[in-house]
py3Dmol code that shows the C-alpha trace and the ligand (Angstrom):
import py3Dmol

protein = """\
ATOM      1  CA  UNK A   1     -66.769 211.988 170.130  1.00  0.00           C
ATOM      2  CA  UNK A   2     -69.573 214.181 168.899  1.00  0.00           C
ATOM      3  CA  UNK A   3     -70.119 214.614 165.195  1.00  0.00           C
ATOM      4  CA  UNK A   4     -69.361 211.091 164.016  1.00  0.00           C
ATOM      5  CA  UNK A   5     -72.927 209.851 164.099  1.00  0.00           C
ATOM      6  CA  UNK A   6     -73.660 211.051 160.598  1.00  0.00           C
ATOM      7  CA  UNK A   7     -70.304 210.075 159.045  1.00  0.00           C
ATOM      8  CA  UNK A   8     -69.691 206.631 157.551  1.00  0.00           C
ATOM      9  CA  UNK A   9     -68.523 204.454 160.413  1.00  0.00           C
ATOM     10  CA  UNK A  10     -66.582 201.237 159.894  1.00  0.00           C
ATOM     11  CA  UNK A  11     -68.460 198.113 160.920  1.00  0.00           C
ATOM     12  CA  UNK A  12     -65.252 196.351 161.876  1.00  0.00           C
ATOM     13  CA  UNK A  13     -61.866 197.834 162.829  1.00  0.00           C
ATOM     14  CA  UNK A  14     -58.626 195.837 163.009  1.00  0.00           C
ATOM     15  CA  UNK A  15     -55.634 197.283 164.843  1.00  0.00           C
ATOM     16  CA  UNK A  16     -51.917 196.486 165.098  1.00  0.00           C
ATOM     17  CA  UNK A  17     -50.937 198.162 168.357  1.00  0.00           C
ATOM     18  CA  UNK A  18     -47.277 198.907 167.640  1.00  0.00           C
ATOM     19  CA  UNK A  19     -44.779 201.115 169.460  1.00  0.00           C
ATOM     20  CA  UNK A  20     -45.044 200.161 173.136  1.00  0.00           C
ATOM     21  CA  UNK A  21     -41.313 199.434 173.377  1.00  0.00           C
ATOM     22  CA  UNK A  22     -40.262 202.754 171.798  1.00  0.00           C
ATOM     23  CA  UNK A  23     -42.741 204.657 173.959  1.00  0.00           C
ATOM     24  CA  UNK A  24     -41.066 203.185 177.054  1.00  0.00           C
ATOM     25  CA  UNK A  25     -37.529 203.680 175.717  1.00  0.00           C
ATOM     26  CA  UNK A  26     -38.151 207.388 175.116  1.00  0.00           C
ATOM     27  CA  UNK A  27     -39.058 207.681 178.783  1.00  0.00           C
ATOM     28  CA  UNK A  28     -36.117 205.544 179.926  1.00  0.00           C
ATOM     29  CA  UNK A  29     -38.612 202.992 181.223  1.00  0.00           C
ATOM     30  CA  UNK A  30     -38.525 199.188 180.834  1.00  0.00           C
ATOM     31  CA  UNK A  31     -40.448 197.810 177.828  1.00  0.00           C
ATOM     32  CA  UNK A  32     -42.941 196.308 180.236  1.00  0.00           C
ATOM     33  CA  UNK A  33     -44.041 199.834 181.207  1.00  0.00           C
ATOM     34  CA  UNK A  34     -44.771 200.441 177.521  1.00  0.00           C
ATOM     35  CA  UNK A  35     -46.938 197.340 177.332  1.00  0.00           C
ATOM     36  CA  UNK A  36     -48.810 198.409 180.469  1.00  0.00           C
ATOM     37  CA  UNK A  37     -49.446 201.823 178.928  1.00  0.00           C
ATOM     38  CA  UNK A  38     -50.501 199.955 175.780  1.00  0.00           C
ATOM     39  CA  UNK A  39     -53.131 198.098 177.747  1.00  0.00           C
ATOM     40  CA  UNK A  40     -54.548 201.410 178.991  1.00  0.00           C
ATOM     41  CA  UNK A  41     -54.673 202.688 175.402  1.00  0.00           C
ATOM     42  CA  UNK A  42     -56.457 199.488 174.355  1.00  0.00           C
ATOM     43  CA  UNK A  43     -59.028 200.029 177.113  1.00  0.00           C
ATOM     44  CA  UNK A  44     -59.762 203.573 175.873  1.00  0.00           C
ATOM     45  CA  UNK A  45     -60.071 202.497 172.242  1.00  0.00           C
ATOM     46  CA  UNK A  46     -62.386 199.603 173.194  1.00  0.00           C
ATOM     47  CA  UNK A  47     -64.567 202.007 175.193  1.00  0.00           C
ATOM     48  CA  UNK A  48     -64.563 204.490 172.304  1.00  0.00           C
ATOM     49  CA  UNK A  49     -65.617 201.827 169.796  1.00  0.00           C
ATOM     50  CA  UNK A  50     -68.363 200.557 172.119  1.00  0.00           C
ATOM     51  CA  UNK A  51     -69.693 204.098 172.607  1.00  0.00           C
ATOM     52  CA  UNK A  52     -69.767 204.674 168.858  1.00  0.00           C
ATOM     53  CA  UNK A  53     -71.656 201.393 168.307  1.00  0.00           C
ATOM     54  CA  UNK A  54     -68.949 199.980 166.074  1.00  0.00           C
ATOM     55  CA  UNK A  55     -69.837 196.330 165.496  1.00  0.00           C
ATOM     56  CA  UNK A  56     -66.452 194.672 165.848  1.00  0.00           C
ATOM     57  CA  UNK A  57     -62.895 195.421 166.905  1.00  0.00           C
ATOM     58  CA  UNK A  58     -60.013 192.993 166.388  1.00  0.00           C
ATOM     59  CA  UNK A  59     -56.778 193.716 168.250  1.00  0.00           C
ATOM     60  CA  UNK A  60     -53.453 192.065 167.474  1.00  0.00           C
ATOM     61  CA  UNK A  61     -52.236 191.449 171.032  1.00  0.00           C
ATOM     62  CA  UNK A  62     -49.594 188.822 170.321  1.00  0.00           C
ATOM     63  CA  UNK A  63     -48.470 187.438 166.983  1.00  0.00           C
ATOM     64  CA  UNK A  64     -47.276 183.896 166.333  1.00  0.00           C
ATOM     65  CA  UNK A  65     -43.835 185.486 165.741  1.00  0.00           C
ATOM     66  CA  UNK A  66     -43.843 187.319 169.108  1.00  0.00           C
ATOM     67  CA  UNK A  67     -42.834 184.070 170.863  1.00  0.00           C
ATOM     68  CA  UNK A  68     -39.342 184.758 169.509  1.00  0.00           C
ATOM     69  CA  UNK A  69     -38.930 187.827 171.752  1.00  0.00           C
ATOM     70  CA  UNK A  70     -36.644 187.541 174.798  1.00  0.00           C
ATOM     71  CA  UNK A  71     -38.127 185.075 177.279  1.00  0.00           C
ATOM     72  CA  UNK A  72     -38.464 187.782 179.922  1.00  0.00           C
ATOM     73  CA  UNK A  73     -40.534 190.037 177.675  1.00  0.00           C
ATOM     74  CA  UNK A  74     -42.770 187.124 176.635  1.00  0.00           C
ATOM     75  CA  UNK A  75     -43.240 186.283 180.334  1.00  0.00           C
ATOM     76  CA  UNK A  76     -44.096 189.896 181.126  1.00  0.00           C
ATOM     77  CA  UNK A  77     -46.598 190.033 178.278  1.00  0.00           C
ATOM     78  CA  UNK A  78     -48.229 186.819 179.526  1.00  0.00           C
ATOM     79  CA  UNK A  79     -48.496 188.306 183.052  1.00  0.00           C
ATOM     80  CA  UNK A  80     -50.071 191.429 181.573  1.00  0.00           C
ATOM     81  CA  UNK A  81     -52.565 189.353 179.606  1.00  0.00           C
ATOM     82  CA  UNK A  82     -53.429 187.381 182.762  1.00  0.00           C
ATOM     83  CA  UNK A  83     -53.968 190.591 184.725  1.00  0.00           C
ATOM     84  CA  UNK A  84     -56.055 192.023 181.907  1.00  0.00           C
ATOM     85  CA  UNK A  85     -58.240 188.915 182.022  1.00  0.00           C
ATOM     86  CA  UNK A  86     -58.656 189.222 185.789  1.00  0.00           C
ATOM     87  CA  UNK A  87     -59.178 192.989 185.938  1.00  0.00           C
ATOM     88  CA  UNK A  88     -60.872 194.052 182.712  1.00  0.00           C
ATOM     89  CA  UNK A  89     -63.321 191.309 181.807  1.00  0.00           C
ATOM     90  CA  UNK A  90     -65.972 192.255 184.358  1.00  0.00           C
ATOM     91  CA  UNK A  91     -66.018 195.830 183.083  1.00  0.00           C
ATOM     92  CA  UNK A  92     -66.163 194.686 179.459  1.00  0.00           C
ATOM     93  CA  UNK A  93     -69.044 192.365 180.350  1.00  0.00           C
ATOM     94  CA  UNK A  94     -70.865 195.233 182.110  1.00  0.00           C
ATOM     95  CA  UNK A  95     -70.566 197.164 178.857  1.00  0.00           C
ATOM     96  CA  UNK A  96     -72.263 194.349 176.898  1.00  0.00           C
ATOM     97  CA  UNK A  97     -69.003 193.540 175.046  1.00  0.00           C
ATOM     98  CA  UNK A  98     -68.515 190.025 173.672  1.00  0.00           C
ATOM     99  CA  UNK A  99     -64.919 188.798 173.915  1.00  0.00           C
ATOM    100  CA  UNK A 100     -63.318 186.186 171.723  1.00  0.00           C
ATOM    101  CA  UNK A 101     -59.698 185.003 171.490  1.00  0.00           C
ATOM    102  CA  UNK A 102     -58.374 183.800 168.148  1.00  0.00           C
ATOM    103  CA  UNK A 103     -55.035 182.123 167.467  1.00  0.00           C
ATOM    104  CA  UNK A 104     -53.170 178.993 168.533  1.00  0.00           C
ATOM    105  CA  UNK A 105     -54.448 179.351 172.074  1.00  0.00           C
ATOM    106  CA  UNK A 106     -53.039 175.952 173.089  1.00  0.00           C
ATOM    107  CA  UNK A 107     -49.599 177.635 173.003  1.00  0.00           C
ATOM    108  CA  UNK A 108     -50.535 179.557 176.187  1.00  0.00           C
ATOM    109  CA  UNK A 109     -50.295 178.250 179.750  1.00  0.00           C
ATOM    110  CA  UNK A 110     -53.302 176.264 181.033  1.00  0.00           C
ATOM    111  CA  UNK A 111     -54.151 179.159 183.414  1.00  0.00           C
ATOM    112  CA  UNK A 112     -54.235 181.662 180.597  1.00  0.00           C
ATOM    113  CA  UNK A 113     -56.261 179.337 178.374  1.00  0.00           C
ATOM    114  CA  UNK A 114     -58.755 178.887 181.175  1.00  0.00           C
ATOM    115  CA  UNK A 115     -58.959 182.662 181.713  1.00  0.00           C
ATOM    116  CA  UNK A 116     -59.614 183.175 178.006  1.00  0.00           C
ATOM    117  CA  UNK A 117     -62.312 180.501 177.943  1.00  0.00           C
ATOM    118  CA  UNK A 118     -63.971 181.981 181.034  1.00  0.00           C
ATOM    119  CA  UNK A 119     -63.998 185.464 179.493  1.00  0.00           C
ATOM    120  CA  UNK A 120     -65.571 184.056 176.332  1.00  0.00           C
ATOM    121  CA  UNK A 121     -68.183 182.070 178.238  1.00  0.00           C
ATOM    122  CA  UNK A 122     -69.090 185.003 180.497  1.00  0.00           C
ATOM    123  CA  UNK A 123     -69.652 187.373 177.572  1.00  0.00           C
ATOM    124  CA  UNK A 124     -70.996 184.989 174.925  1.00  0.00           C
ATOM    125  CA  UNK A 125     -74.577 186.317 175.081  1.00  0.00           C
ATOM    126  CA  UNK A 126     -73.554 189.991 174.906  1.00  0.00           C
ATOM    127  CA  UNK A 127     -74.881 191.909 171.943  1.00  0.00           C
ATOM    128  CA  UNK A 128     -72.658 195.007 171.919  1.00  0.00           C
ATOM    129  CA  UNK A 129     -69.159 195.366 170.489  1.00  0.00           C
ATOM    130  CA  UNK A 130     -67.609 192.063 169.309  1.00  0.00           C
ATOM    131  CA  UNK A 131     -64.068 192.307 170.673  1.00  0.00           C
ATOM    132  CA  UNK A 132     -61.613 189.833 169.171  1.00  0.00           C
ATOM    133  CA  UNK A 133     -58.177 189.461 170.679  1.00  0.00           C
ATOM    134  CA  UNK A 134     -55.739 187.878 168.244  1.00  0.00           C
ATOM    135  CA  UNK A 135     -53.239 186.003 170.407  1.00  0.00           C
ATOM    136  CA  UNK A 136     -50.499 183.782 169.007  1.00  0.00           C
ATOM    137  CA  UNK A 137     -52.267 184.519 165.739  1.00  0.00           C
ATOM    138  CA  UNK A 138     -50.911 184.541 162.187  1.00  0.00           C
ATOM    139  CA  UNK A 139     -52.847 185.295 159.015  1.00  0.00           C
ATOM    140  CA  UNK A 140     -51.163 182.480 157.077  1.00  0.00           C
ATOM    141  CA  UNK A 141     -51.903 180.050 159.908  1.00  0.00           C
ATOM    142  CA  UNK A 142     -55.572 181.096 159.711  1.00  0.00           C
ATOM    143  CA  UNK A 143     -55.705 180.379 155.962  1.00  0.00           C
ATOM    144  CA  UNK A 144     -53.876 177.052 156.351  1.00  0.00           C
ATOM    145  CA  UNK A 145     -56.351 175.952 159.084  1.00  0.00           C
ATOM    146  CA  UNK A 146     -59.239 176.848 156.768  1.00  0.00           C
ATOM    147  CA  UNK A 147     -57.600 174.828 153.958  1.00  0.00           C
ATOM    148  CA  UNK A 148     -57.287 171.839 156.314  1.00  0.00           C
ATOM    149  CA  UNK A 149     -60.994 172.056 157.230  1.00  0.00           C
ATOM    150  CA  UNK A 150     -62.084 172.248 153.594  1.00  0.00           C
ATOM    151  CA  UNK A 151     -59.726 169.447 152.540  1.00  0.00           C
ATOM    152  CA  UNK A 152     -61.131 167.240 155.332  1.00  0.00           C
ATOM    153  CA  UNK A 153     -64.686 168.072 154.232  1.00  0.00           C
ATOM    154  CA  UNK A 154     -63.798 167.141 150.660  1.00  0.00           C
ATOM    155  CA  UNK A 155     -62.073 163.878 151.666  1.00  0.00           C
ATOM    156  CA  UNK A 156     -65.076 162.847 153.774  1.00  0.00           C
ATOM    157  CA  UNK A 157     -67.405 163.617 150.855  1.00  0.00           C
ATOM    158  CA  UNK A 158     -69.287 166.531 152.474  1.00  0.00           C
ATOM    159  CA  UNK A 159     -68.253 168.860 149.646  1.00  0.00           C
ATOM    160  CA  UNK A 160     -66.743 168.419 146.200  1.00  0.00           C
ATOM    161  CA  UNK A 161     -63.315 170.050 145.636  1.00  0.00           C
ATOM    162  CA  UNK A 162     -64.826 172.289 142.949  1.00  0.00           C
ATOM    163  CA  UNK A 163     -67.285 173.658 145.550  1.00  0.00           C
ATOM    164  CA  UNK A 164     -64.408 175.297 147.417  1.00  0.00           C
ATOM    165  CA  UNK A 165     -64.836 179.002 146.733  1.00  0.00           C
ATOM    166  CA  UNK A 166     -64.133 182.329 148.452  1.00  0.00           C
ATOM    167  CA  UNK A 167     -67.330 182.219 150.509  1.00  0.00           C
ATOM    168  CA  UNK A 168     -66.563 178.720 151.850  1.00  0.00           C
ATOM    169  CA  UNK A 169     -62.978 179.606 152.641  1.00  0.00           C
ATOM    170  CA  UNK A 170     -64.096 182.804 154.428  1.00  0.00           C
ATOM    171  CA  UNK A 171     -66.497 180.749 156.552  1.00  0.00           C
ATOM    172  CA  UNK A 172     -63.676 178.385 157.553  1.00  0.00           C
ATOM    173  CA  UNK A 173     -61.499 181.211 158.958  1.00  0.00           C
ATOM    174  CA  UNK A 174     -61.433 182.155 162.658  1.00  0.00           C
ATOM    175  CA  UNK A 175     -63.883 185.086 162.317  1.00  0.00           C
ATOM    176  CA  UNK A 176     -66.531 183.568 160.043  1.00  0.00           C
ATOM    177  CA  UNK A 177     -69.597 185.565 161.029  1.00  0.00           C
ATOM    178  CA  UNK A 178     -68.080 189.053 161.046  1.00  0.00           C
ATOM    179  CA  UNK A 179     -67.827 191.376 158.057  1.00  0.00           C
ATOM    180  CA  UNK A 180     -64.227 191.884 156.892  1.00  0.00           C
ATOM    181  CA  UNK A 181     -62.585 194.887 158.560  1.00  0.00           C
ATOM    182  CA  UNK A 182     -63.502 198.167 156.858  1.00  0.00           C
ATOM    183  CA  UNK A 183     -60.647 199.981 158.562  1.00  0.00           C
ATOM    184  CA  UNK A 184     -57.181 198.737 159.528  1.00  0.00           C
ATOM    185  CA  UNK A 185     -55.067 200.890 161.830  1.00  0.00           C
ATOM    186  CA  UNK A 186     -51.370 200.425 162.529  1.00  0.00           C
ATOM    187  CA  UNK A 187     -49.628 202.713 164.975  1.00  0.00           C
ATOM    188  CA  UNK A 188     -45.883 203.103 165.441  1.00  0.00           C
ATOM    189  CA  UNK A 189     -44.864 204.213 161.941  1.00  0.00           C
ATOM    190  CA  UNK A 190     -44.334 200.859 160.192  1.00  0.00           C
ATOM    191  CA  UNK A 191     -46.363 200.306 157.033  1.00  0.00           C
ATOM    192  CA  UNK A 192     -46.909 196.565 156.825  1.00  0.00           C
ATOM    193  CA  UNK A 193     -49.517 193.945 157.720  1.00  0.00           C
ATOM    194  CA  UNK A 194     -47.162 191.682 159.703  1.00  0.00           C
ATOM    195  CA  UNK A 195     -49.194 188.541 158.953  1.00  0.00           C
ATOM    196  CA  UNK A 196     -52.428 189.923 160.467  1.00  0.00           C
ATOM    197  CA  UNK A 197     -55.809 188.857 158.971  1.00  0.00           C
ATOM    198  CA  UNK A 198     -54.289 188.476 155.494  1.00  0.00           C
ATOM    199  CA  UNK A 199     -57.428 187.117 153.833  1.00  0.00           C
ATOM    200  CA  UNK A 200     -59.849 189.509 155.561  1.00  0.00           C
ATOM    201  CA  UNK A 201     -57.912 192.693 154.749  1.00  0.00           C
ATOM    202  CA  UNK A 202     -58.197 192.306 150.953  1.00  0.00           C
ATOM    203  CA  UNK A 203     -60.403 195.411 150.506  1.00  0.00           C
ATOM    204  CA  UNK A 204     -59.797 197.131 153.830  1.00  0.00           C
ATOM    205  CA  UNK A 205     -58.807 200.806 154.016  1.00  0.00           C
ATOM    206  CA  UNK A 206     -55.298 200.908 155.511  1.00  0.00           C
ATOM    207  CA  UNK A 207     -54.484 203.716 157.953  1.00  0.00           C
ATOM    208  CA  UNK A 208     -50.935 204.154 159.247  1.00  0.00           C
ATOM    209  CA  UNK A 209     -49.886 206.640 161.891  1.00  0.00           C
ATOM    210  CA  UNK A 210     -46.491 207.463 163.447  1.00  0.00           C
ATOM    211  CA  UNK A 211     -48.151 207.842 166.825  1.00  0.00           C
ATOM    212  CA  UNK A 212     -46.964 205.143 169.237  1.00  0.00           C
ATOM    213  CA  UNK A 213     -49.702 202.848 170.545  1.00  0.00           C
ATOM    214  CA  UNK A 214     -49.708 204.105 174.189  1.00  0.00           C
ATOM    215  CA  UNK A 215     -50.363 207.618 172.786  1.00  0.00           C
ATOM    216  CA  UNK A 216     -53.291 206.438 170.642  1.00  0.00           C
ATOM    217  CA  UNK A 217     -56.180 208.040 172.527  1.00  0.00           C
ATOM    218  CA  UNK A 218     -59.812 208.772 171.621  1.00  0.00           C
ATOM    219  CA  UNK A 219     -58.981 211.943 169.608  1.00  0.00           C
ATOM    220  CA  UNK A 220     -56.471 209.843 167.624  1.00  0.00           C
ATOM    221  CA  UNK A 221     -59.192 207.232 167.007  1.00  0.00           C
ATOM    222  CA  UNK A 222     -61.470 210.046 165.883  1.00  0.00           C
ATOM    223  CA  UNK A 223     -58.808 211.265 163.417  1.00  0.00           C
ATOM    224  CA  UNK A 224     -58.597 207.745 161.962  1.00  0.00           C
ATOM    225  CA  UNK A 225     -62.405 207.560 161.720  1.00  0.00           C
ATOM    226  CA  UNK A 226     -62.551 210.949 159.966  1.00  0.00           C
ATOM    227  CA  UNK A 227     -59.889 209.763 157.508  1.00  0.00           C
ATOM    228  CA  UNK A 228     -61.964 206.612 156.889  1.00  0.00           C
ATOM    229  CA  UNK A 229     -65.185 208.579 156.387  1.00  0.00           C
ATOM    230  CA  UNK A 230     -63.471 210.585 153.618  1.00  0.00           C
ATOM    231  CA  UNK A 231     -62.308 207.490 151.716  1.00  0.00           C
ATOM    232  CA  UNK A 232     -64.119 206.403 148.575  1.00  0.00           C
ATOM    233  CA  UNK A 233     -64.384 202.633 148.632  1.00  0.00           C
ATOM    234  CA  UNK A 234     -64.683 201.318 145.102  1.00  0.00           C
ATOM    235  CA  UNK A 235     -64.076 197.550 145.433  1.00  0.00           C
ATOM    236  CA  UNK A 236     -62.588 197.452 141.931  1.00  0.00           C
ATOM    237  CA  UNK A 237     -65.182 199.721 140.263  1.00  0.00           C
ATOM    238  CA  UNK A 238     -64.539 203.081 138.557  1.00  0.00           C
ATOM    239  CA  UNK A 239     -65.337 206.456 140.177  1.00  0.00           C
ATOM    240  CA  UNK A 240     -68.036 206.959 137.470  1.00  0.00           C
ATOM    241  CA  UNK A 241     -69.720 203.677 138.357  1.00  0.00           C
ATOM    242  CA  UNK A 242     -69.713 204.688 142.009  1.00  0.00           C
ATOM    243  CA  UNK A 243     -71.440 207.996 141.151  1.00  0.00           C
ATOM    244  CA  UNK A 244     -74.067 206.207 139.068  1.00  0.00           C
ATOM    245  CA  UNK A 245     -74.763 203.736 141.869  1.00  0.00           C
ATOM    246  CA  UNK A 246     -75.031 206.522 144.459  1.00  0.00           C
ATOM    247  CA  UNK A 247     -77.576 208.317 142.250  1.00  0.00           C
ATOM    248  CA  UNK A 248     -79.580 205.181 141.488  1.00  0.00           C
TER     249      UNK A 248
END
"""
ligand_1 = """\
24
FPP
C -46.073 195.984 169.923
O -45.207 196.950 170.472
C -46.974 195.476 170.940
C -47.051 194.180 171.365
C -46.243 193.069 170.848
C -47.972 193.776 172.431
C -49.302 194.459 172.405
C -49.920 194.306 173.740
C -50.613 195.261 174.371
C -50.927 196.576 173.798
C -51.101 195.027 175.742
C -52.119 193.945 175.816
C -53.380 194.265 175.112
C -54.511 193.541 175.210
C -55.697 193.946 174.412
C -54.636 192.357 176.086
P -43.645 196.683 170.386
O -43.214 196.037 171.652
O -43.332 195.912 169.135
O -43.096 198.149 170.292
P -41.772 198.624 169.520
O -42.025 198.369 168.053
O -41.697 200.082 169.845
O -40.635 197.839 170.097
"""
view = py3Dmol.view(width=600, height=400)
view.addModel(protein, "pdb")
view.setStyle({"model": 0}, {"cartoon": {"style": "trace"}})
view.addModel(ligand_1, "xyz")
view.setStyle({"model": 1}, {"stick": {}})
view.zoomTo()
view.show()
C-alpha cells in the first residue's frame, strides 16, 4: 500500500461487511462458505489498517436484527465467531491490536461471551489499531442505553437535566474515547446504514461499493482510502471558509 502515507488517512473506519451470502450463491456454495470467505476478507482489511497505522476500525459482524435469520445460519455464524476467537486473537495480539466487542453481548452463549472477554483482557494494553467488533449491536440501542445512563445520573443528582448535551451523550455511547468514524464503507451494493453507529456517523464520509465483502481486498481498501483522501470535509461550513482556514 505504498503512496498513502502522505494522503489524508481516516483516523477511524467503520465497515458494514455485506454480500457474503451472494458471493457464495454465485459459486453455488452454502452461505456459510460466504461467511468463511468474509472472515478472511476481514483479516486482510484488519492487517491493512494496522499496517497503515489507522487508529480504529469498527466492523459490523452481527446486527441486533441478524438474530432473525434462519436458526441454522445464526448457529453457523456463532461457530465462525467462536473459531475466529480461538484462531485469530493470538495473531491480532502479536500485532499489538486491541480488541473490543460492543453490543448486547449477553445475548450470546456463555462460551462466546467468555471468549470475547478473554480476547479483550488479553489485548487491553495494546497500543496499535483499536479493533471494535459490533456484535448483536444496533445504533438505536446504543443511543437508548446512553439515554438510560444520563437519565439515571440526573435522577441520582449527579447531573442536572439541562447539562445533558452532545458531548455527554457521546461519552455515554459504547465507543466513548474514539473519534467518530471519518470513513464508513459498505460493500455489497446497498446504500443504507442498517442501524449501525447512527449517532457517530453524523459527519462521516459514506463510501458504497458493489463489490461483495469476500472480494474486498487490500487494493479495494486502497481505492476507498483514495476516494476518502479526495473528499472535502466541510462540517457545515462553506467551501470559501474552508479555503480561508487552510490558508490561515
Ligand atoms: C452480511 O452478508 C454479513 C454478515 C451478516 C456477517 C458478517 C460476518 C463476517 C464477515 C464473518 C465474521 C467476521 C468477524 C470480524 C468476526 P449477508 O449474509 O447479508 O450477505 P447477502 O446480503 O449477500 O445475503
